[in-house]
N, C-alpha and C positions, 0 to 999 in steps of 0.2 A: 700780543699783550691783551688785546680786546677779547680774543678767543679764550684765553686763559681766565680772564675776569668773568666771562660769561659762564664758563664751566664751573667756576667757583660759586657763583651766585645760584646756579641751578642746583648744585649740591647742597648749598645752605637752605634753599627753599624746601628741599625734601627733608632735611633735618628739622626745620621749623615745623613742617607739617606733622612729623612724627611726635615732636615735643608737645605740640598743641593738641594732639589726639584727634586730628581731623580725619574724617572718613573721605573716601574718594569724591563723593558728590559735593561735600562741603568745600574741600580743597579746590575743586574745579570752579565752584561758584565764586569763591574769593578771587581766584586767578582771573576769571572772566570780568568780575566787577572792577578789578584794579587795572588790568592790562587790555581787556577786550579779547583775550585769547584763552583757549582751554588747555593749552599745553605749554609748560615752561620752556620746552625745546624750541618753540616758535617765537619766543620773546627776544626782544633786543636787550642790550645791557641796561639802558635807562628804565625799561619796563620791569626788568628783573630787580633793579634797585628799588623801584617803587613798590614792588611786591614784598621785598624784604622789610621795607619801612612799615608796611601794613602788618606784617607778621610781628614786628617789634611792638607795634601799637596794641596788638592782640595779646601780647604777653610773652612772646618768644624771647628767651634769654640765652644768647649765644655764649659759648664758653670761650673766655679770653685766656691766652697763654701769658702768664705773668712774666714781666721783664726780670732779667737776672738781677739779683740784689734787692729787689723790691717785693714787699709783701703784697699778695694779690688782694684786691679790694672786693667788696660784695657787689652784687648786681646793681647796676644803676637804674634798673626798671622798678616801677612801683610794685608793691606786694600784690599778689593775685588774690582773687576772691577766696574768702575763708570758708571753712565748713560751717561756722556759725552763721555767716551771711546766707549760705545756701539753705540752711535749715530755716532761717527767718523767711526767705522767699517762699520756700515750700509751705510754711505755715500760713503765710498770707494768701497764697494761691488756694489752699484748702479752705480758708475762711471765706474767700470770694466765692468759691464753688458752693459752700453751704448757704450763703446769702442768695445765690442765684438758683439754687435747687438742682445743680448739676456740676459734674467735675470740671475744673479748670486745669488744663494740662500745661506742661512746661513750655509748650510752643507759645503760649501767651507771654510768658516771661522772656522767651527768646525774642519775640516781636518787640517787646519793650526795650530790650538790650540793643536791638538794631536801631530802633527809632531814636533812643536817647543817647546812645554811645557809638553807634556805627559798628557794633560787634554782633555777629550772627548767632552766637551761643552764649548763654549765661555763664557756663563754666569757663569761658575764656575771658571774662571780665577782670579788670583790676579791682582792687578793693574799693577805690574811690568811685569807680564806675558802678560797682554793685550797690553802693550807697544810693546812687541816683535811682536805680530800679526799685530798691526797697522803699525809698521816699515816695515814688510814684504809686506803688501798691498801697502804702499807708494812707496816702491822700485819697485814693479810690475808696479805701475802707471807711475813712471819716465821711466822705461825701455821700456814701450810700448807707451809712449807719442808721439804724432805726432810732429816732429821737425818743427820749423818755416820755412816758405818758404824763400829761398834765391833768391830774385828777380833777382839779378845780374847773378846768376848761371843759372836761367831759361832763361834769355835773351841770355846768351852765348850759351845755348843749342839750342835756336831757330836760332841764327845767330852767328856762330863761328867767323865771321869777327869782331863782336862787334857792339853795337848799334850806336856808334858814326860814324863809317864808313858807316853803313847802312843809317843813316840819311843824310850823305854827298852825297851819291849816289842818294838818292831820291830828294834832293834839285837840284842837277845838272841835273837830268832827267827832272824835272819840268821847270828848266830854259831853257833847250834846246827846250822843247815843246812850251814854251811861245815865244821863238824866231821864231819858225816855225808857230806860230798862232794856235797851238793845245791846247786843254784843259789839265789841270793837270792830270797826270796819263796816258796820251796817249803814252808816252815813258816810259817804265818800266825798273827797274833794271835788270830784267831777260833778256831783250833784250841786254843790255850793257854787261851782263855776257857772253852771247853767242858770241857777236862780239869780245870780247877780250880774253876769256878763253875757249870758246866752252863748257861752262857749261849751261845745260838746265835750271837750277834754280840758282838764286842768293843766295838762303838760305844757301847753303853749301860752299860758297866761303871762302877760308882761308883768314887771314889778308893780306898775300902777294898778293893773287889774287884780293882782294878788292882794294888794293892800285893801281894795274894795271888798274882796271876798272875806278877808280877815275881819274887817269892820262889821260886815253883815253877820258873820258867825258869832262875833263877840256880842252883838246886840241880841241875836237869837238866844244865845246861852243865858244872857242876863235876864231875858224875858222868862225863860224857864225857871230861873232861880228865884224870881220875884214871888 
């Protein structure tokens, strides 16, 4: 009885391998991972039973002969990964490669499948397991996504004084230049910054220093208009 059971399990193992589309190397890897052996012929009945449980977990769906008088039911195993899920994973891998500046191969997704679900190949995942891989790739995309540019923050980094003060200084400088018969830009904010704060560049003026420059320019312009 035990010998017959063993032969049956070995035959089922080969059927499962064919149904799951495993190549020789992958089949041997699964066999060794589950039983510690590289040949089903060397396995005991409990080891072969454990191997079949692993194949069932990977998506193997054995054909059951229906009992007479009863309508055969559908497979009790969860739905396998869909083409849509595979396409989604492929798109996320391509997007990751674009972010990193190099191709990201399917081996990366296989590694995720093994780490998250204990399945060595993405195409052997169940639909619910595929959802975990997709979720992990989407989390990676969000984590490494380029944040939107904060224009106001960029402006503040360029001019700590603020753009409004900067524009006011530029208008006053142009007004003074016009009063003196000079072209726009002849009198610069940098000149005013040196005259009032001894700063060589207006770019790094603080809001308080910029206010002093504005007050000085206003007085200067008023003196020209008098």
